[in-house]
Every structure is written in structure tokens, then in C-alpha cells.
Backbone as JSON, one array per atom type, in Angstrom:
{
  "sequence": "MKNSIYLLLPVLFWLVTGCAATNQETATAGKVFAPRAVESKASGKKNYVKTRQTAHPEKAAGEKSSQNKILKRFEAAFNNRIQEPVSPLNPSRGPLDAPITIIQYSSFQCPVCGYMATGVMKEVRDHYNGNIRLVFKNYPLTYQKRALSAAQAALAAHKQGKFWEFHNRLYTDVRGTQERMMLKSAAHLGLNIDQFNQDRHSKETAAQIAAETARAAELGFSDVPVFIVNGVVMDGLFPKEYFVAVIDKLLAESEQVGR",
  "N": [[-3.41, 21.12, -33.93], [-3.02, 19.13, -35.82], [-3.17, 16.87, -34.16], [-5.85, 17.02, -33.39], [-7.16, 16.49, -35.78], [-6.43, 13.8, -36.24], [-7.73, 12.72, -34.03], [-10.41, 13.0, -34.7], [-10.79, 11.37, -36.92], [-11.64, 8.56, -36.52], [-14.2, 9.12, -35.6], [-15.44, 10.37, -37.76], [-15.4, 8.22, -39.53], [-17.13, 6.49, -38.2], [-19.5, 7.94, -38.36], [-19.93, 7.98, -41.15], [-20.21, 5.27, -41.82], [-22.44, 4.6, -40.45], [-22.59, 3.54, -37.84], [-23.62, 4.67, -35.65], [-26.23, 6.93, -34.91], [-28.55, 7.23, -37.64], [-27.89, 8.91, -40.78], [-30.06, 10.37, -41.73], [-31.71, 10.71, -39.48], [-29.98, 12.16, -37.86], [-29.72, 14.49, -39.33], [-32.31, 15.57, -39.26], [-32.53, 15.84, -36.57], [-31.07, 18.08, -35.95], [-32.8, 20.18, -36.19], [-34.35, 20.35, -33.99], [-36.15, 22.1, -31.49], [-34.85, 24.24, -28.92], [-34.7, 23.9, -25.43], [-34.24, 26.26, -22.86], [-32.53, 27.26, -19.89], [-33.72, 29.66, -17.75], [-33.47, 32.52, -15.62], [-35.75, 33.44, -13.19], [-36.63, 36.59, -12.28], [-38.41, 37.33, -10.36], [-38.83, 35.15, -8.59], [-36.37, 33.92, -8.35], [-35.86, 31.34, -8.95], [-34.9, 28.54, -11.01], [-36.3, 28.25, -14.1], [-37.49, 26.2, -16.66], [-37.92, 26.81, -19.97], [-39.29, 26.51, -23.24], [-37.96, 27.62, -26.17], [-38.71, 28.53, -29.37], [-37.07, 28.54, -32.5], [-38.2, 29.69, -34.61], [-41.16, 31.31, -35.77], [-42.85, 30.34, -37.59], [-45.56, 28.31, -38.33], [-45.42, 25.97, -39.92], [-42.74, 25.22, -39.83], [-42.46, 24.87, -37.11], [-44.09, 22.66, -36.7], [-42.63, 20.76, -38.1], [-40.32, 20.66, -36.53], [-41.33, 19.62, -34.15], [-42.12, 17.14, -35.06], [-39.61, 16.04, -35.66], [-38.49, 15.91, -33.12], [-40.21, 14.05, -31.95], [-39.55, 11.78, -33.43], [-36.96, 11.32, -32.56], [-37.41, 10.77, -29.84], [-38.91, 8.47, -30.14], [-37.0, 6.67, -30.87], [-35.78, 6.17, -28.44], [-37.72, 5.02, -26.92], [-37.97, 2.46, -25.71], [-35.89, 2.65, -23.87], [-36.81, 4.67, -22.17], [-38.93, 3.32, -21.06], [-37.69, 1.35, -19.65], [-36.0, 2.18, -17.46], [-32.99, 2.57, -15.56], [-31.58, 2.2, -12.29], [-28.86, 3.85, -11.27], [-26.21, 3.98, -9.15], [-24.33, 6.66, -7.62], [-21.25, 7.66, -6.3], [-19.05, 9.51, -4.02], [-16.57, 8.83, -4.95], [-16.75, 8.82, -7.66], [-15.86, 10.94, -10.25], [-17.36, 14.11, -10.74], [-19.16, 16.86, -12.2], [-20.87, 19.99, -12.03], [-24.02, 21.06, -10.51], [-24.9, 19.37, -7.48], [-27.55, 19.01, -6.92], [-28.78, 19.14, -9.36], [-31.41, 18.98, -11.82], [-31.08, 17.1, -13.78], [-29.03, 14.32, -14.23], [-26.26, 13.09, -15.85], [-24.68, 10.16, -16.47], [-21.68, 8.97, -17.59], [-20.28, 6.21, -19.08], [-17.1, 5.37, -20.0], [-14.07, 5.13, -22.02], [-10.63, 5.92, -21.97], [-9.05, 5.52, -24.18], [-10.53, 5.72, -26.42], [-11.48, 7.26, -29.23], [-14.04, 8.16, -30.05], [-15.35, 8.36, -27.61], [-13.85, 10.46, -26.56], [-14.55, 12.53, -28.31], [-17.28, 12.78, -27.71], [-17.16, 13.38, -24.96], [-15.59, 15.75, -24.68], [-16.7, 17.38, -26.55], [-19.62, 17.07, -27.4], [-20.85, 16.69, -24.83], [-20.05, 19.01, -23.55], [-21.42, 20.88, -25.09], [-24.04, 20.18, -24.44], [-24.14, 20.74, -21.67], [-23.62, 23.48, -21.73], [-25.87, 24.3, -23.12], [-27.88, 24.06, -21.25], [-27.15, 25.96, -19.47], [-25.19, 25.03, -17.7], [-26.6, 23.7, -15.74], [-26.61, 20.93, -15.33], [-25.7, 17.8, -14.1], [-22.77, 16.04, -14.51], [-21.4, 12.87, -14.52], [-18.6, 10.74, -14.3], [-17.72, 7.46, -15.22], [-15.57, 4.65, -15.32], [-14.84, 2.51, -18.04], [-12.75, 0.75, -19.25], [-11.85, -0.78, -22.2], [-10.84, -4.12, -22.96], [-9.31, -4.62, -25.25], [-8.01, -2.29, -25.75], [-4.96, -1.11, -25.32], [-3.78, 0.83, -23.61], [-5.84, 1.82, -22.11], [-6.61, 1.05, -19.5], [-4.43, 1.86, -17.85], [-4.6, 4.59, -18.29], [-7.08, 5.18, -17.17], [-6.5, 4.62, -14.48], [-4.6, 6.63, -14.0], [-6.16, 8.92, -14.36], [-7.98, 8.74, -12.22], [-6.18, 8.98, -10.16], [-5.41, 11.61, -10.53], [-7.83, 12.74, -9.92], [-7.92, 12.42, -7.15], [-6.35, 14.48, -6.39], [-7.81, 16.62, -7.06], [-7.91, 17.28, -9.78], [-9.21, 15.97, -11.85], [-10.9, 16.55, -14.17], [-9.38, 18.3, -15.68], [-7.2, 16.65, -16.27], [-8.52, 14.59, -17.58], [-9.38, 16.0, -19.9], [-6.91, 16.47, -21.14], [-6.06, 13.88, -21.68], [-7.91, 13.15, -23.62], [-7.77, 15.1, -25.67], [-5.28, 15.05, -26.81], [-3.71, 13.04, -29.08], [-1.67, 11.42, -28.29], [-2.03, 11.26, -25.64], [-2.51, 9.15, -23.8], [-0.15, 7.83, -23.54], [2.57, 6.73, -21.52], [4.7, 8.56, -20.88], [3.51, 10.94, -21.63], [1.35, 11.1, -19.89], [2.65, 11.46, -17.46], [3.82, 13.88, -18.04], [1.53, 15.46, -18.29], [0.57, 15.33, -15.69], [2.58, 16.69, -14.33], [2.38, 19.18, -15.58], [-0.11, 20.0, -14.65], [0.46, 20.49, -12.07], [0.5, 18.47, -10.18], [1.3, 16.46, -7.32], [3.82, 14.41, -7.92], [4.86, 12.06, -6.78], [2.76, 11.27, -5.09], [0.78, 11.01, -7.02], [1.76, 8.84, -8.55], [1.72, 6.86, -6.6], [-1.03, 6.71, -6.02], [-2.19, 5.98, -8.48], [-1.32, 3.43, -8.84], [-2.42, 2.06, -6.79], [-4.25, -0.35, -4.75], [-6.83, 0.4, -4.17], [-7.59, 2.11, -6.26], [-7.45, 0.34, -8.43], [-9.45, -1.44, -7.64], [-11.74, 0.16, -7.74], [-11.98, 0.72, -10.5], [-12.29, -1.86, -11.48], [-14.73, -2.53, -10.29], [-16.47, -0.71, -11.5], [-16.24, -1.47, -14.15], [-17.24, -4.07, -14.02], [-19.86, -3.49, -13.29], [-20.77, -2.17, -15.58], [-20.71, -4.29, -17.41], [-22.59, -5.92, -16.2], [-24.88, -4.45, -16.65], [-25.16, -4.9, -19.29], [-23.69, -3.53, -21.15], [-21.63, -3.4, -23.91], [-19.85, -1.9, -25.26], [-18.35, 1.35, -25.62], [-18.99, 4.89, -26.04], [-21.37, 5.03, -23.28], [-24.29, 6.54, -22.12], [-26.17, 7.46, -19.3], [-29.04, 8.95, -18.68], [-30.68, 10.37, -16.24], [-31.52, 7.76, -15.68], [-32.29, 6.86, -18.19], [-31.01, 5.06, -20.82], [-28.58, 5.88, -23.19], [-26.95, 4.68, -25.71], [-24.08, 4.95, -27.4], [-23.04, 7.04, -30.18], [-24.22, 10.23, -30.4], [-25.65, 13.33, -31.55], [-25.86, 16.65, -30.05], [-28.57, 17.42, -30.14], [-30.1, 15.12, -29.78], [-29.73, 14.5, -27.1], [-30.86, 16.81, -26.02], [-33.57, 16.48, -26.73], [-34.25, 14.19, -25.22], [-33.64, 15.04, -22.59], [-35.35, 17.23, -22.38], [-37.84, 16.0, -22.4], [-37.65, 14.56, -20.0], [-37.47, 16.66, -18.16], [-39.96, 17.81, -18.54], [-41.55, 15.76, -17.54], [-40.82, 15.83, -14.82], [-41.8, 18.31, -14.12], [-44.52, 17.88, -14.33], [-44.92, 16.05, -12.28], [-44.37, 17.65, -10.14], [-46.56, 19.3, -9.95]],
  "CA": [[-4.38, 20.95, -35.01], [-2.8, 17.8, -36.39], [-3.71, 15.89, -33.22], [-7.31, 17.09, -33.44], [-7.6, 15.81, -37.01], [-6.32, 12.36, -35.98], [-8.75, 12.34, -33.06], [-11.73, 12.98, -35.32], [-10.89, 10.41, -38.02], [-12.54, 7.44, -36.22], [-15.56, 9.63, -35.47], [-15.95, 10.56, -39.12], [-15.65, 6.89, -40.08], [-18.34, 5.97, -37.54], [-20.65, 8.64, -38.92], [-20.13, 7.58, -42.54], [-20.64, 3.88, -41.92], [-23.75, 4.44, -39.83], [-22.52, 2.75, -36.63], [-24.42, 5.32, -34.61], [-27.52, 7.37, -35.44], [-28.57, 7.3, -39.1], [-27.69, 10.26, -41.28], [-31.33, 11.06, -41.85], [-32.15, 11.11, -38.15], [-29.09, 13.2, -37.38], [-30.03, 15.72, -40.05], [-33.56, 16.15, -38.75], [-32.36, 16.18, -35.15], [-30.5, 19.41, -35.86], [-33.85, 21.17, -36.21], [-35.14, 20.29, -32.76], [-36.08, 23.36, -30.77], [-33.96, 24.15, -27.77], [-35.14, 24.42, -24.15], [-33.18, 27.01, -22.2], [-32.76, 27.55, -18.48], [-33.72, 31.1, -17.54], [-33.62, 32.92, -14.22], [-36.92, 34.24, -12.92], [-36.23, 37.65, -11.37], [-39.37, 37.42, -9.27], [-38.69, 34.08, -7.6], [-34.98, 33.49, -8.23], [-35.78, 29.92, -9.25], [-34.62, 28.17, -12.39], [-37.47, 27.78, -14.83], [-37.14, 25.72, -17.98], [-38.9, 27.19, -20.97], [-38.92, 26.12, -24.58], [-37.96, 28.75, -27.09], [-38.62, 28.09, -30.75], [-36.18, 29.36, -33.31], [-39.0, 30.27, -35.67], [-42.57, 31.46, -35.44], [-43.62, 29.76, -38.68], [-46.22, 27.07, -37.87], [-44.96, 24.81, -40.68], [-41.44, 24.81, -39.3], [-42.68, 24.39, -35.74], [-44.63, 21.31, -36.81], [-41.51, 19.92, -38.52], [-39.44, 20.49, -35.38], [-42.0, 18.72, -33.23], [-42.04, 15.82, -35.68], [-38.23, 15.58, -35.49], [-38.31, 15.55, -31.71], [-40.95, 12.81, -31.71], [-38.78, 10.68, -34.03], [-35.84, 11.06, -31.66], [-37.93, 10.12, -28.64], [-39.34, 7.13, -30.52], [-35.79, 5.84, -30.87], [-35.44, 5.84, -27.06], [-38.94, 4.63, -26.22], [-37.68, 1.3, -24.85], [-35.02, 3.11, -22.78], [-37.68, 5.38, -21.24], [-39.78, 2.34, -20.4], [-36.85, 0.43, -18.87], [-34.96, 3.01, -16.84], [-32.18, 1.86, -14.58], [-31.09, 2.94, -11.13], [-27.4, 3.78, -11.28], [-25.69, 4.73, -8.0], [-23.18, 7.56, -7.77], [-20.57, 7.86, -5.02], [-18.03, 10.57, -4.06], [-15.4, 8.36, -5.68], [-16.96, 9.09, -9.09], [-15.7, 12.34, -10.61], [-18.56, 14.74, -11.27], [-19.14, 18.33, -12.32], [-22.22, 20.5, -12.07], [-24.69, 21.07, -9.2], [-25.3, 18.07, -6.95], [-29.0, 18.93, -6.94], [-29.26, 19.43, -10.71], [-32.57, 18.14, -12.16], [-30.64, 16.06, -14.72], [-27.7, 13.75, -14.04], [-25.79, 12.25, -16.95], [-23.56, 9.29, -16.11], [-21.02, 8.51, -18.8], [-19.31, 5.12, -19.05], [-16.2, 5.76, -21.07], [-12.69, 4.65, -22.03], [-9.74, 7.01, -22.38], [-8.38, 5.24, -25.45], [-11.62, 5.65, -27.38], [-11.65, 8.59, -29.84], [-15.45, 8.56, -30.05], [-15.61, 8.82, -26.24], [-13.24, 11.77, -26.44], [-15.38, 13.48, -29.07], [-18.51, 13.0, -26.95], [-16.87, 13.95, -23.64], [-15.07, 17.12, -24.75], [-17.48, 18.16, -27.51], [-21.08, 17.03, -27.25], [-21.25, 16.91, -23.44], [-19.88, 20.45, -23.27], [-22.53, 21.57, -25.74], [-25.26, 19.91, -23.66], [-24.06, 21.49, -20.42], [-23.77, 24.9, -22.07], [-27.25, 24.5, -23.56], [-28.7, 24.2, -20.05], [-26.46, 26.91, -18.6], [-24.43, 24.32, -16.69], [-27.47, 23.1, -14.72], [-26.6, 19.48, -15.57], [-24.61, 17.13, -13.39], [-22.11, 15.04, -15.34], [-20.63, 11.92, -13.71], [-17.75, 9.89, -15.13], [-17.38, 6.12, -14.74], [-14.59, 4.01, -16.2], [-15.09, 1.21, -18.68], [-11.63, 0.54, -20.19], [-12.05, -2.02, -22.95], [-9.65, -4.97, -22.86], [-8.48, -4.58, -26.45], [-7.33, -1.0, -25.8], [-3.79, -1.44, -24.5], [-3.44, 1.84, -22.61], [-7.07, 2.34, -21.51], [-6.61, 0.81, -18.06], [-3.44, 2.73, -17.19], [-5.11, 5.96, -18.37], [-8.14, 5.28, -16.17], [-5.82, 4.69, -13.18], [-3.98, 7.95, -13.89], [-7.22, 9.92, -14.21], [-8.48, 8.67, -10.85], [-5.13, 9.53, -9.31], [-5.55, 13.07, -10.67], [-9.06, 13.08, -9.19], [-7.6, 12.5, -5.72], [-5.72, 15.79, -6.17], [-8.74, 17.66, -7.52], [-7.63, 17.7, -11.16], [-9.69, 14.95, -12.77], [-11.43, 17.02, -15.46], [-8.25, 18.83, -16.45], [-6.43, 15.5, -16.75], [-9.46, 13.98, -18.53], [-9.32, 16.74, -21.17], [-5.6, 16.27, -21.76], [-6.05, 12.52, -22.22], [-8.77, 13.05, -24.79], [-7.5, 16.05, -26.74], [-3.98, 14.76, -27.4], [-3.73, 11.66, -29.57], [-0.63, 10.68, -27.54], [-2.3, 11.55, -24.24], [-2.5, 7.97, -22.92], [1.19, 7.27, -23.43], [3.1, 6.89, -20.17], [5.47, 9.8, -20.71], [2.6, 12.07, -21.77], [0.56, 11.21, -18.67], [3.52, 12.08, -16.46], [3.96, 15.28, -18.45], [0.27, 16.12, -17.95], [0.52, 15.44, -14.23], [3.5, 17.78, -13.95], [1.81, 20.42, -16.1], [-1.24, 20.37, -13.8], [0.96, 20.78, -10.74], [0.23, 17.38, -9.25], [2.41, 15.86, -6.57], [4.1, 13.24, -8.75], [5.0, 10.87, -5.93], [1.41, 10.89, -4.69], [0.12, 10.6, -8.26], [2.22, 7.48, -8.87], [1.24, 5.96, -5.55], [-2.48, 6.54, -6.14], [-2.62, 5.29, -9.7], [-0.95, 2.02, -8.73], [-2.95, 1.53, -5.53], [-5.29, -1.37, -4.81], [-8.13, 1.07, -4.13], [-7.88, 2.58, -7.62], [-7.72, -0.86, -9.24], [-10.74, -2.0, -7.22], [-12.81, 1.02, -8.24], [-12.12, 0.51, -11.94], [-12.82, -3.21, -11.65], [-16.14, -2.51, -9.9], [-17.22, 0.02, -12.52], [-16.24, -2.32, -15.35], [-18.18, -5.17, -13.75], [-21.21, -2.93, -13.31], [-21.11, -1.93, -16.99], [-20.99, -5.6, -17.99], [-23.85, -6.37, -15.6], [-25.96, -3.71, -17.31], [-25.23, -5.34, -20.67], [-22.95, -2.63, -22.04], [-20.52, -4.12, -24.54], [-18.97, -0.94, -25.91], [-18.44, 2.71, -25.1], [-19.52, 5.42, -24.8], [-22.76, 4.83, -22.89], [-24.77, 7.62, -21.26], [-27.39, 7.18, -18.55], [-29.61, 10.27, -18.42], [-31.77, 10.13, -15.27], [-31.98, 6.39, -15.81], [-32.52, 6.52, -19.59], [-29.73, 4.67, -21.43], [-28.29, 6.31, -24.56], [-25.77, 3.87, -25.99], [-23.46, 5.24, -28.69], [-22.66, 8.38, -30.63], [-25.39, 11.03, -30.75], [-25.42, 14.78, -31.48], [-26.46, 17.36, -28.91], [-30.03, 17.51, -30.25], [-30.71, 13.91, -29.24], [-29.74, 14.68, -25.65], [-31.83, 17.86, -25.73], [-34.91, 15.91, -26.82], [-34.45, 13.29, -24.08], [-33.64, 15.84, -21.36], [-36.56, 18.04, -22.4], [-38.95, 15.14, -21.98], [-37.46, 14.26, -18.58], [-37.82, 17.86, -17.42], [-41.42, 17.94, -18.61], [-42.1, 14.77, -16.61], [-40.62, 16.28, -13.44], [-42.71, 19.44, -13.91], [-45.87, 17.32, -14.12], [-44.92, 15.43, -10.95], [-44.35, 18.73, -9.13], [-47.82, 20.06, -9.92]],
  "C": [[-4.28, 19.55, -35.62], [-3.37, 16.72, -35.49], [-5.22, 15.84, -33.25], [-7.86, 16.38, -34.64], [-7.55, 14.31, -36.82], [-7.41, 11.89, -35.04], [-10.11, 12.17, -33.7], [-11.89, 11.95, -36.42], [-11.79, 9.23, -37.69], [-13.99, 7.88, -36.1], [-16.2, 9.8, -36.82], [-16.26, 9.22, -39.77], [-16.93, 6.32, -39.51], [-19.58, 6.61, -38.17], [-20.97, 8.18, -40.32], [-20.7, 6.18, -42.64], [-21.94, 3.61, -41.2], [-23.74, 3.61, -38.58], [-23.3, 3.38, -35.49], [-25.76, 5.71, -35.22], [-27.45, 7.48, -36.95], [-28.41, 8.74, -39.54], [-28.99, 11.05, -41.35], [-31.81, 11.55, -40.5], [-31.29, 12.24, -37.62], [-29.4, 14.53, -38.03], [-31.29, 16.37, -39.5], [-33.41, 16.56, -37.3], [-31.83, 17.57, -34.98], [-31.54, 20.5, -35.84], [-34.69, 21.2, -34.94], [-35.02, 21.6, -32.01], [-35.41, 23.16, -29.43], [-34.6, 24.7, -26.51], [-34.0, 25.14, -23.46], [-33.55, 27.22, -20.74], [-32.68, 29.05, -18.29], [-33.99, 31.4, -16.08], [-34.85, 33.8, -14.09], [-36.54, 35.31, -11.89], [-37.16, 37.72, -10.17], [-39.1, 36.39, -8.19], [-37.26, 33.63, -7.38], [-34.81, 32.03, -8.54], [-35.46, 29.71, -10.72], [-35.9, 27.65, -13.02], [-37.05, 27.37, -16.22], [-38.26, 26.08, -18.94], [-38.39, 26.79, -22.33], [-39.01, 27.34, -25.49], [-37.79, 28.24, -28.51], [-37.76, 29.06, -31.54], [-36.93, 29.99, -34.47], [-40.44, 30.35, -35.24], [-43.46, 30.87, -36.52], [-44.25, 28.45, -38.24], [-45.76, 25.83, -38.61], [-43.64, 24.29, -40.14], [-41.58, 24.25, -37.89], [-43.19, 22.96, -35.76], [-43.53, 20.33, -37.19], [-40.56, 19.64, -37.37], [-40.03, 19.5, -34.38], [-41.96, 17.29, -33.75], [-40.65, 15.22, -35.5], [-37.99, 15.13, -34.06], [-39.02, 14.23, -31.4], [-40.21, 11.6, -32.28], [-37.6, 10.31, -33.12], [-36.32, 10.3, -30.43], [-38.41, 8.7, -28.93], [-38.17, 6.17, -30.48], [-35.45, 5.35, -29.46], [-36.66, 5.41, -26.25], [-38.69, 3.48, -25.25], [-36.83, 1.72, -23.65], [-35.83, 3.88, -21.74], [-38.52, 4.4, -20.42], [-39.0, 1.37, -19.51], [-35.68, 1.19, -18.24], [-34.23, 2.22, -15.75], [-31.8, 2.79, -13.43], [-29.58, 2.77, -11.06], [-26.84, 4.62, -10.14], [-24.47, 5.59, -8.36], [-22.58, 7.77, -6.4], [-19.56, 9.0, -5.14], [-16.77, 10.14, -4.8], [-15.52, 8.63, -7.18], [-16.78, 10.57, -9.38], [-17.0, 12.91, -11.18], [-18.35, 16.25, -11.35], [-20.58, 18.79, -12.51], [-22.88, 20.39, -10.71], [-25.11, 19.67, -8.76], [-26.81, 17.88, -6.99], [-29.59, 19.26, -8.31], [-30.43, 18.5, -11.05], [-32.22, 16.99, -13.1], [-29.22, 15.63, -14.36], [-27.38, 12.83, -15.21], [-24.57, 11.47, -16.48], [-22.96, 8.74, -17.4], [-20.05, 7.37, -18.47], [-18.4, 5.32, -20.26], [-14.82, 5.12, -20.91], [-11.8, 5.77, -22.57], [-8.97, 6.73, -23.66], [-9.4, 5.07, -26.57], [-11.84, 7.04, -27.97], [-13.1, 9.07, -29.86], [-15.84, 9.05, -28.65], [-15.05, 10.22, -26.03], [-14.05, 12.85, -27.13], [-16.65, 13.81, -28.28], [-18.22, 13.76, -25.65], [-16.45, 15.42, -23.72], [-15.85, 18.0, -25.72], [-18.95, 18.18, -27.17], [-21.52, 17.29, -25.81], [-21.08, 18.37, -23.03], [-21.02, 21.25, -23.88], [-23.82, 21.4, -24.94], [-25.26, 20.72, -22.37], [-24.23, 22.99, -20.67], [-25.22, 25.22, -22.43], [-28.17, 24.73, -22.37], [-28.01, 25.08, -19.0], [-25.74, 26.22, -17.43], [-25.26, 23.62, -15.64], [-27.71, 21.62, -14.99], [-25.46, 18.91, -14.73], [-24.07, 16.02, -14.27], [-21.2, 14.19, -14.46], [-19.85, 10.99, -14.64], [-17.52, 8.55, -14.45], [-16.5, 5.44, -15.79], [-15.09, 2.68, -16.76], [-13.99, 0.99, -19.73], [-11.78, -0.81, -20.89], [-10.74, -2.8, -23.03], [-8.74, -4.88, -24.08], [-7.76, -3.25, -26.64], [-6.17, -1.04, -24.8], [-3.51, -0.44, -23.37], [-4.66, 2.38, -21.86], [-7.06, 2.2, -19.98], [-5.64, 1.74, -17.34], [-3.89, 4.19, -17.23], [-6.22, 6.18, -17.34], [-7.54, 5.41, -14.76], [-5.22, 6.08, -12.96], [-5.03, 9.03, -13.66], [-7.79, 9.92, -12.8], [-7.45, 9.18, -9.85], [-5.16, 11.06, -9.35], [-6.78, 13.56, -9.91], [-8.79, 13.24, -7.7], [-6.9, 13.81, -5.37], [-6.55, 16.92, -6.78], [-8.55, 18.12, -8.95], [-8.14, 16.68, -12.19], [-10.06, 15.52, -14.13], [-10.34, 17.64, -16.32], [-7.43, 17.7, -17.06], [-7.24, 14.76, -17.82], [-9.37, 14.66, -19.89], [-7.99, 16.53, -21.89], [-5.48, 14.86, -22.35], [-6.8, 12.44, -23.54], [-8.36, 13.96, -25.95], [-6.13, 15.89, -27.39], [-3.95, 13.29, -27.81], [-2.69, 10.79, -28.86], [-0.89, 10.72, -26.04], [-2.22, 10.37, -23.3], [-1.14, 7.3, -22.84], [1.76, 7.62, -22.06], [3.81, 8.23, -19.98], [4.58, 11.03, -20.8], [1.71, 12.22, -20.53], [1.38, 11.83, -17.55], [3.72, 13.56, -16.76], [2.7, 16.07, -18.08], [0.16, 16.34, -16.45], [1.4, 16.59, -13.75], [2.93, 19.13, -14.38], [0.67, 20.92, -15.2], [-0.83, 20.63, -12.35], [0.68, 19.7, -9.71], [1.5, 16.98, -8.51], [2.69, 14.51, -7.25], [4.24, 11.96, -7.93], [3.61, 10.36, -5.5], [0.61, 10.36, -5.88], [0.49, 9.15, -8.61], [1.71, 6.46, -7.85], [-0.25, 5.66, -5.73], [-2.88, 5.76, -7.38], [-2.28, 3.8, -9.67], [-1.52, 1.35, -7.47], [-4.04, 0.48, -5.76], [-6.68, -0.74, -4.86], [-8.54, 1.54, -5.53], [-8.23, 1.41, -8.53], [-9.09, -1.44, -8.93], [-11.9, -1.16, -7.75], [-13.06, 0.8, -9.73], [-12.72, -0.86, -12.23], [-14.32, -3.25, -11.34], [-16.98, -1.8, -10.96], [-17.31, -0.78, -13.82], [-17.23, -3.47, -15.19], [-19.62, -4.68, -13.81], [-21.66, -2.68, -14.75], [-21.48, -3.24, -17.69], [-22.32, -6.14, -17.48], [-25.05, -5.7, -16.27], [-26.08, -4.08, -18.79], [-24.52, -4.43, -21.65], [-21.74, -3.37, -22.6], [-19.52, -3.18, -25.21], [-19.17, 0.41, -25.26], [-18.46, 3.69, -26.28], [-20.98, 5.02, -24.57], [-23.12, 5.95, -21.92], [-26.06, 7.18, -20.59], [-27.94, 8.52, -18.08], [-30.84, 10.09, -17.52], [-32.38, 8.75, -15.46], [-32.23, 5.93, -17.23], [-31.18, 6.25, -20.27], [-29.67, 5.16, -22.87], [-26.93, 5.72, -24.91], [-25.21, 4.22, -27.37], [-23.16, 6.71, -28.92], [-23.89, 9.14, -31.09], [-25.03, 12.51, -30.71], [-26.17, 15.4, -30.31], [-27.98, 17.29, -28.95], [-30.74, 16.28, -29.71], [-30.8, 14.0, -27.72], [-30.77, 15.74, -25.24], [-33.24, 17.3, -25.74], [-35.21, 15.03, -25.6], [-34.54, 14.09, -22.78], [-34.91, 16.68, -21.27], [-37.77, 17.23, -21.93], [-38.86, 14.82, -20.48], [-37.84, 15.46, -17.71], [-39.32, 18.08, -17.41], [-42.1, 16.97, -17.64], [-41.99, 15.27, -15.16], [-41.51, 17.47, -13.13], [-44.12, 18.94, -13.63], [-45.98, 16.7, -12.73], [-45.02, 16.51, -9.87], [-45.64, 19.52, -9.03], [-48.78, 19.55, -8.87]]
}
């Protein structure tokens, strides 16, 4: 509990000082209606439908207005989408053929990244019944002393099929990026420690992190976290409702193309 409180302190500071979305936008974003993935018994296909939380026309109008304000914030990002490649070297979770892929550039010594990765991203995936593909890319910032070594350790865990478990331990324990704690996490997850040490110090791991860092800089990203949602860049700290609004619009676009 104590570790969780320490983890959230920088997030609370960010929210208070307005370094991310404004308080007013965040408050209204909470009223956005939620699209849900439902199974059609007749066809067995996934159909996305929008379910309103109220039948009152006044509230429905307010919700639509809130969603439009959110989308207005990302208008430039929709108009300037980027093509971001994904390879088997990048840890991912969710269906490979999911209609939405979220690529997260992140650092393991960033509390805000931890809050987004273990909190908001889980909420988003749950909201769409897991039918979202989440891809992780490293962007360890130079002023974070243990970020690089944590990224190396996480990729080493990935080679043994335990990336997301190791990822969660790095983010949920305020001491998670310390050397002794990473070794403890590796042992706890049943990793082969000799292989783990060899992989995290390998040239291949270093090259992958360097390439991802260079790509982030090439795209103009100067801080983390950054999310690329089917090419739409969402740079910073946002609540679930912002992602829902963006994803809902992307799904609507794909439905129109399929007609």
C-alpha cells in the first residue's frame, strides 16, 4: 500500500498542475458514453455497439458534446497519422488481428507511465473485452538513472515469455528498477537467471532499445508516455474516456470503409 501511494504522488502532482489534460476536460470526459464489444449469436462475429448510460435526451446531448470536445483535442493527430511498424521483438498482448492496436512508448522509471500502463491501459482493454492489441516500445529517458537497465531486464524477461509479468513488477513496486529487486523479480517469475543476465547485457538487447529510442526521437517525442492508436498520437496522461472517444471514432471509420 505504501509503495502504491509513492507511485501515485507524481501522477497527482501532474494532474494538479495541469501538465496533461485540463481538469475541465477530464471532468467532462468521464461522461462519455461507452462502446462495448458484444458477441452476435447469429454470426459469431464481434460487433461494436454504443450503449448509452442514460435514455434522457438532455444527458445524451451532453455526452455527445463531451466526446466532440475530446476529439477536437486530437483533430491534428487524426489528420496526421503515422505508420509505426511492429515486429515480433516488441512485446504485445491481445489478438494480432484486433481492429485497434495501441503502441505505447514508455520508460520503466516513469511513475506516470506506470499509472497509465497498469491502470488506464487495463481499463481500456477491459472496456473492449480484451479485443485491443497493446504493444510496448522502450523510450528510457537519459535523466532516469535506472530506466535503461530496467528496459534491458524487461526485454530479457520477454525472451523467456514473462515480459508483462516483469513489466508489472517494475511498475507496481517503487523499488522495482533497483538491481537487487529486478533479480528478485526474475527469480520470483521462475526465469533462468543465467540466461536472464546474458540476455539483458547482450548487444541485441542494447541495439533494440537504441533503435526504439531513436525512432521515438525521429517522431518528435520528447517525453513519455506516448500512445499511438492506429496511427493517432496521444502524447501524455489521459483518462480512459479519452481513449474510448478516439477508439470509437476509429472503429466507426473502419465500419464505414467495410460497407
